[in-house]
N, C-alpha and C positions, 0 to 999 in steps of 0.2 A: 504494500500500500504506500503510495507516494502522496504526501499531503501538499496541497496547494499553498505556496508562499505568495501572498499578495504583493503586487507591485506598489511602489510608493504612490500615495493618493492624497487628494485634498484633505487637510485636517478637519474640515467641517462636515465631511461626509460620514454618515453612520452615527450621528449624535442624536440622542433622544433626551427628553426631559424626564427626570426621575428624582424622587426624594432619597433613593437608595445610593449608598456608596458603591456597592457591587451588586450586579444582577447576573445570575447564572440561569439561563433558560434552555431547557431541553438538551443539556450537554452530554454527549457521548464521547468516549475515548477508547479506541481499539488499537492494540499493538500487534505487530506481526512477529511471530516466532517461527522462523522458517516459512512454511506455507500455511501455518495455523494462525487464525485470527483470534486474539485473546482480548475480550472486552474488560476494560478496567473501570469505566463508568458507563452506566446504562440509563440515561435519561435523568440528569440531575437538574433540579430546580431549587435555587437558593436566593433569598433576598437578604442583604446585609446592610444595616443602617450605619451611618457615620458614628464612630465612637464605640461601637459594640466590641465585646470580647467574645467572639464566637468559637466554640469548641467543636471540632470534627472528631467524633469518637467512634471507635470500632477496632476489631482485631487487625493484626498485620495482614496486608494484602487486600483490604476491603476497598481501597480506592482513595483513602484520605490524602496521601501525599500527591497522588495524581491530580486531584482537584486543587490542591494547594499550588502545584506547579503551573496549572492552567491559569489560575487567578493571578499568579505572579508573572505571567508572560514568559515563562521558561519553556512552554510548549503550546501547541495549537490543538483545539478540540478536533476530533474527527467530524463531529456534527454538533450543531447548537451554537448559541451565542453567549459571550461573556461581556458585560458592559462595566467599565470602570468610570465613575463620574459621568455616566451617560454616553461614553464613547465605546463603540463596538471594537473590541480588541482584535477580533479576527481580521479586521481591515487594515491593521498596522503591519508594516513590513518589519524585518528583523532589526533594522537600525532604529526605527521608531519605538519598537518594544524595548530595545536597550536603553534608549533615552527615558522611557517611562519607568523602567526599573531603577535607573540611576536617580531620578528626581522624585519618585513617589513611593517606592516600595523598599522596605527593609526586610531582609531574610535572615532568620536564625536557623541554621542547619542542625540536624540531629548530632552530627559528629564534629560540630564547631567550624570545620573548614578554615582554620587559621593557618597562615603561612608559617612553617616551622622555623625558618631562619630569621624571622622578624620578631621584634619585641611586641609586647601588648600594645604599646603606644603606636608603633609603626603599623600594626594590623588595623587599628582603628582609623588611622590616617588614610588608608588605601582608598575608600570611597570619596574622601575629600579631594584626593589627588585627581581622580577621574572626573570629578565635577568641575574642577579647574577654575573656580571663582575666588579662592582664597590664596593668600601668600603662604609660603611654607611656615612662617612663624604663626600665622593665624590658624593654619591647619593643626599645628602642634598644640596651640592653646585650646582649641575646641576639643581635640582628642583627649587632652588631659581633663577637661571639664566633664566629658562623658565617662571617663574612667573613675573620676571622683563620684559621679552620680551612681555608679554601680559598686562603689567602695573598693576600687582597685588602684587608686592613684599611687599608692605606695609600692605597687608591684609593676609599675608602668614599664620598667626596663628589663623585665623578665621575659624570656621566650616561652612558648607554649609548653615545652618539655619541663620547664621549671614551675609550672602552675598545676594545681589540682584540676579535676574535671569540672567542679563547680566554678572555679576561677576562670577556666577557659570559656565556659558558657557565659560568664559575665562579660568577658572580652567580646565574645560574639554578639551579645546583646548591645553593648556599647557601639560596636561597629555598625550594627543594623540601624542605629539611630543617628549615625553620623550626618546624613543628608536630610535630617528632619522629615522622615517619611510620613505620609498620611495613612499608609497601610503597613502593618508589620505582620509577616508570615512566620509561623513557628512550627518546625517539624520535629515532633517528639522533644519538647523543651526539657523534659525530665527523664528522658528515656535511658540515658547512660549514667544517671546520678543515683546516689543512695537517697533514702526517703527524706532524711533531714535536710540535705542539700537541695533536694527537689522542692521542698516546701519554701526554702529561702529564695530560690529562683522564682517560684510562683508569686510570692509576696512582692518581689521586685517588679515582676511583669505587671501585676495588678496595679501597683503604684504608677508605673510608667503609662499604662493604659488610661489612667485618669487624667493624663496630660492632654488627651484628645485624639490620639491616633486610633485607627480601627485595627483590632487584633484578630487574627484567625490562627488557631492552633490545631494541628493534627496530632492526635495522641491516642494511645490505648491505656493511658494512666487515668483511672477514675478520679484520682485526687485533683486533677486539673479542673474537673467539673465544678468544684467548690469555688473556683475563681472566675469562671466565665459568666457572662450575662445571659448566654443562651447556649444550648447544646443541640447538635444534630448528630443522630446516630446513623452510621453507615454500615451496610453489610452487602457484600457481593456487588459493589458498584451502585447501590441504590440507597436512598434514604429510608430508614426503617422507623415506623411509628407504632407505638403500643406494644413493642416486643423487647425482651431482654436481648442485649447484644453480648454474646460470649467472647471470651478471649481478652478481657480487660486485665490490666496489671494488678489492680488492687483487689484483694480478697475482702470478705466481710470482716475478718479478724483485723486486717490491716487498717480498714476504714475505722473500726471501733477504736483502735489504738491511736490513730491520727486525731480523731475528733476529741478523744479524751485528753491528749496532749495539748491540743489547741485550746480546750476549755480551761486547762490548768494555766496556760500562759495568759489567757484573757483575765482570769481571776487575779493573777499576780499583777497584771498591768493596772487593773482597777484599783487594787490596794495602793500601788505606787502613785497613781494619779491623785487619790484622796489624801495620801500622806503629804504630797507636795503642796496641794491646795491648802491643806490645814496649816502647813508651815508658813505659807505666804499670808494667809488670813491672820495668823497670830502676829504678823508684822504690819497689820492694817493695810494690806495690799488687796484690793478688790477687783482690779482689772489685770488679767494675766494673758499674755499671748499664748495661743495653743501651741505654737512652735516651741515656746519656752518650756511648757509642760512636757512636750514630747522629748526635748533634749535631756530631760531629767530621768528618762526611762532607759534602763539597760538595753543595749542593742540586741542582745539575745532575745529579750522579751518582744521587742518590736518586730524582729525578723520572723518570729513564730506566731505573731498575732493573726487570728483568722478573719480580721476585718480592718477597715481603714481606721487609723488612730482617731481622726476627727469624729468618725461615726460612733466610736466607743464613748468619747466624751459626751456626745449628744445623747447617747443611750443612758448614760448616768444622769444626765439632766432630766430626761423623760421619766426616769424612775424616782426622781427627786432625791437621789443620793447627793447631787450637787444642786443647790438652790441658786439658779442663775440662768443666763442665756448667752449664746454666742452671737457676736456681731462683728463682721469684717475680720474674722480670724482671732478675735479677742474674747475670752471668757469674762463676762461681767457678773460678779457675785452679788447677791442680795445682802445688804448690810443689816437688815432688821431681824434676820433669823439666826437663832443659835444653832450652828451647823457643825458637822464633823466631830460629833462626840466620839471619843476613842472607845 
């Protein structure tokens, strides 16, 4: 089977008006193994809104990565349409797809795909080099900011062989964000990591998703579902509804242990928050920045927290454990109530 590669066309052709960031309509993908046609996707329809964290879940070989590659412009569908920001991707030639990937899409591969002879800093700088809009000094400064974002700035001059699996994944995530993508694609983001490191990576991705990019994650790790805004189950190249999907990484026992650990860290965080606010109030401080409260919490607790820190503070207010309100990132305490009795 030889797929048609479209010639370069007018950029305004094939554009539709839509509220969705990504539209997948009737997509089929078939590969040839010798003379045998092997279907990977068999009529896929997906609508993805801007800012979603969508999880594609299912066992190995179900078509998750294939769909991810098609959305990312790494391959063409055999049949069907994929629209990105209303633009029909099947009408773009390979150079146009390369430009689209460079300017709009960040990709985090399962096995990191870091260049082994380059440092973490140099790996993150690669997309900035190809974009060609920043000086070398500016590229280095931005790459360091990204490494700091994923808490690896102190390891910037280490090569991949000198980094753990979780650290390499963090470098890959920083590299994916180098060009400020509007879409981030993740192929098994926890697939090669132990459970604790996997949770740390998921917490990081959840926080990055909140900055506005649309995330799509292909995984067979059920723990990922706790961090997604929506889950699509896939089996044999089709979306499955109302059925259990076998072959997932997390067992019932693993899920119970994970949720128990997350509950423990949440309770520890709540205690730390109340202790800090009680200390501030004893000094007649009634307006506290949420970021200041967060900075007082151990990093281990924040890393394993099963929800956004701001949301946890809001939850404590809703339960009246904290009598006050949040306004513009500041916790304003009520002065008239006797609060935080030990």
